[in-house]
Structures are given as structure tokens and as C-alpha cells.
N, C-alpha and C positions, 0 to 999 in steps of 0.2 A: 646419757645423763637422765633422759626422761624415764628410762627403765628403773633407775635408782629411785627417782621421785615416786614412780608408781608403786614400787615395792615398799617404800617408806609409808606412803598413804595407806596401802593395804594392811601393813603391820599395825598402824595406828587404829584402823577400823576394827581389826580382829581383837586387839587389846581392849578397845572400847566395848565391844560386844561381851568379852569375857569378864572384864573388871568394872566396866562403867556403871553397872546397875547395882553393884554390891555396896552396901552402906559403909563398910569398914574402909574400902578403897577411897570412897568419897571423903570420909573423915580424915584419913591420912593425907590425901592430896590437899584438902582444905587447910589443915594445920600447916602443911609444908608451904603452901602459898602465903598464908598469913604470917608465919614466922620469917620467911625469906623476904616478904614485902616490908615488914617492919625493920628487918635488918638493913635492907637497902635504903630505907628512909633515914635510919640513924647513921649509917656509915656508907655514904654514896661512893667514896673513893675506893673502898675495898670491894664494893659491889661492881664497880667499873672493871677492876682487875679480874674479878670472878667471871663476869660476862665475857671478857676477852678470852679467858681460858676456856670457857665453854664453846665459844665460837671457833677457837683454834682446834679444840678436840673434834668438833664436827668436820672441819676441813681436813684434819689429819686422817680421819677415817676414810674420807673420799680419796685422799692422796694414796693411802695404803691400798685401797681397792684398785686404783689405777696402776700402782706399782705391781701388784699381783697379776693383773691382766697383762701388763707388759712383760713380766717374767714368764708367764705361760706362753705368750706369743714368741718370746725369745727361745724358749725351750723347744717349741714346735719347729721353729726355724732351724735350730741346730740339729734336730733329728733328720731334717731333709738333706743336710749336707753330710758327707762322709769323711772319715779320716781325722787328721789333726786339726783341720780347719773347723770342724764341728766343735771340738774342745776349745779351740781358741775363741770362736764366736761366743760360746757359752760362758767362759770365764770372763772375757772382756766385757761382754754384755751385762752380766750380773754385777761386775765391779762398777760399771758406768751407771747402772740402774740404782744401786745402793747409794752411790755418791750423789746422783741427781735427787733421790728421795730426801736425803738429809739436807741438801742445799735448798730445795724447794720448801721443806719444812721450816727451815730457819728464816727464809725470806717471808713466808706466809705469817709466821709468828710476829715478825717485825711489822709487817703491813697491818695485820689485825690489831695489834696493840697501838699502833699510831692512829688507826681509824677510830678506835674506841676512846683514845685520849681526846679526840676532837669533839666528841659528843658532849654537849653542855650538861651540867649537873641537873638543871631544871627538867630536862626531858627524862632523865633517869629517875628523878623524884616523881614525875607524873606516872611513869611506868610502874614504879614501886607502889604508888597510891592505888592505881587500878588493880594491881596484883593483890594488894591487901584487901581491897573491897571484895574482889572475887572470892578470895579465900574465906573471908568472914561470911559472905552470903552462902557459900557452900556449906559452912558449918551450921549456919542458922536454918537453911532450907533442906539440908541433907540431900542435895541433888547437884548434878553438874550444872555449870552456868553457860558453858559454850557447847557448840555442835547441836 
């Protein structure tokens, strides 16, 4: 998991170096933050659902990486065994892997949506206000506000 976090932070740093200093990227990001912040202030219930979907999307990506890793491990295990047992391990393993992926995805979606429902609206409005302020400052100052 720490390798994934390292790669994610490395990608963010590289993208910051490439796009962080360009004025058009800052303007686009500023307008995006401003518009989504105002939208979250005006419609906090829809914003809650949107945040739940974004959180689920991130988790789904990690789950897919884990499933791909397990599939590769299963494939290498089946190549070490010969004969019909190899085919049986491969087919049964992939069936179990696909079934487990969809089961975990369903449970994660339910858990994330129930967690987001518990978050009070006032915290979401505070987050939206901060996001709106950051977006407005980025548009006014033509520079990034964080990092």
C-alpha cells in the first residue's frame, strides 16, 4: 500500500511541475474549484452523493489493482502445476476472484455511502466555503494556493 501512496505522490509532484506554473491550468482549476464550491453550497445533498461516488471510485481503483495482482499471482501459481490441475486452479481461481471483486465492490459502496450519510451538512458547507475561497483566490492572484 505504501508503494501505491508513493507512486500517487510522485505523479502529483510531476503533474505539479508540468502544469502547476502555467496560467491556463491555474485558471481552469480556479474556476473548477469556485463553481463546484458554489454548487456544494447551494445543493449540499447532491454534493454528498457526488463525494460518496468519488470516494467509491478511488476505492474501486485500489480494489481493481488488488484483483489484478491476485490474478497474476494465480496465473503464476497455475503455471507451476502441470496437467488438468493447472487448468482447474486457473478457472476456479478466476471465478472466485471475479466473484470476490464484485462482492467487495458492493459492500464498499454500501459502507462508503452510509459513512457519507452520517457526515453533517454543516461540515460539508464549511468544506464548500473553503473550496470556494481557494478557487476565488486562485482566480484573483493567478497562482496556486496550496503546496
